[in-house]
C-alpha distance (Angstrom), angle and dihedral (degrees) to the residues before:
residue distance angle dihedral
X1 . . .
X2 3.80 . .
X3 3.73 118.7 .
X4 3.89 117.3 -144.4
X5 3.80 116.9 -136.8
X6 3.84 114.9 -102.0
X7 3.72 116.2 -148.7
X8 3.77 94.7 -153.3
X9 3.85 113.0 117.1
X10 3.71 113.2 -134.7
X11 3.87 129.7 -158.9
X12 3.82 117.0 -153.0
X13 3.75 111.5 -162.3
X14 3.86 115.0 -171.7
X15 3.77 132.9 130.5
X16 3.82 91.3 -136.8
X17 3.84 112.7 84.6
X18 3.87 90.8 -158.8
X19 3.79 92.5 53.9
X20 3.75 92.9 47.7
X21 3.79 88.3 50.9
X22 3.86 91.6 50.8
X23 3.75 93.3 47.4
X24 3.85 93.0 46.8
X25 3.79 89.0 49.9
X26 3.88 92.9 50.8
X27 3.83 89.9 48.3
X28 3.79 89.5 49.2
X29 3.81 91.1 52.0
X30 3.82 87.4 50.5
X31 3.72 90.5 53.4
X32 3.78 103.3 -99.0
X33 3.82 104.6 133.6
X34 3.70 100.3 169.1
X35 3.77 113.1 73.6
X36 3.84 135.6 152.3
X37 3.76 124.6 -165.2
X38 3.76 132.7 -146.7
X39 3.80 127.3 -174.0
X40 3.87 95.7 -146.2
X41 3.76 143.1 -3.6
X42 3.86 94.5 -84.5
X43 3.85 92.0 52.6
X44 3.79 88.4 45.7
X45 3.80 93.8 53.7
X46 3.82 90.9 46.5
X47 3.75 91.5 51.9
X48 3.86 91.3 49.0
X49 3.77 91.2 49.5
X50 3.76 94.7 48.6
X51 3.75 99.2 38.2
X52 3.78 115.2 115.7
X53 3.88 89.9 -158.4
X54 3.80 129.5 57.8
X55 3.82 122.2 -101.9
X56 3.82 110.8 -135.8
X57 3.80 97.9 -171.1
X58 3.86 139.1 16.4
X59 3.73 121.2 -150.1
X60 3.87 102.6 -161.6
X61 3.76 134.9 -169.9
X62 3.78 115.9 -146.1
X63 3.75 102.3 -150.3
X64 3.82 113.1 56.5
X65 3.77 136.4 134.3
X66 3.87 123.1 -106.3
X67 3.78 94.9 13.8
X68 3.75 118.8 14.6
X69 3.88 125.9 -150.2
X70 3.90 94.9 -95.8
X71 3.84 91.3 51.0
X72 3.92 89.6 48.9
X73 3.80 89.4 49.0
X74 3.80 92.2 51.4
X75 3.75 91.3 50.6
X76 3.86 92.0 43.1
X77 3.86 88.7 53.6
X78 3.84 94.0 42.5
X79 3.83 126.2 119.3
X80 3.79 94.9 -101.2
X81 3.69 99.8 37.4
X82 3.83 103.1 97.8
X83 3.72 90.0 -154.5
X84 3.77 103.7 79.2
X85 3.76 96.4 127.2
X86 3.78 96.5 52.6
X87 3.82 109.3 120.3
X88 3.80 113.6 -122.2
X89 3.86 127.7 -158.3
X90 3.78 110.0 -163.0
X91 3.87 115.2 -143.4
X92 3.81 125.7 -166.9
C-alpha cells in the first residue's frame, strides 16, 4: 500500500521522548511529513505562538509536568489564542 503525503502540520505534545518518537513515526507512516514536537504544554504553546506556519492538528498528552494537557487545551481554546479551531486528539 502506498501512502500519499498529507500537507497537514501536526504538533505532538508529550513529555516522554520515546512516545513522541512513536507518534511521529506513526504519523509519518500515515503520510504526515510535517511534524513539530513539544515536551510539555508550555513548550507547545510557545511553539504555536512563534510558528510561521499553521498547525492543522495537535496530538496532546494529558499528564505532563509544568503544564498538563488540559491546561494546554484551555489556553488553546482561550479568547486570545488564535488557534481555537485547531483539532486536538488527546493521548494518555
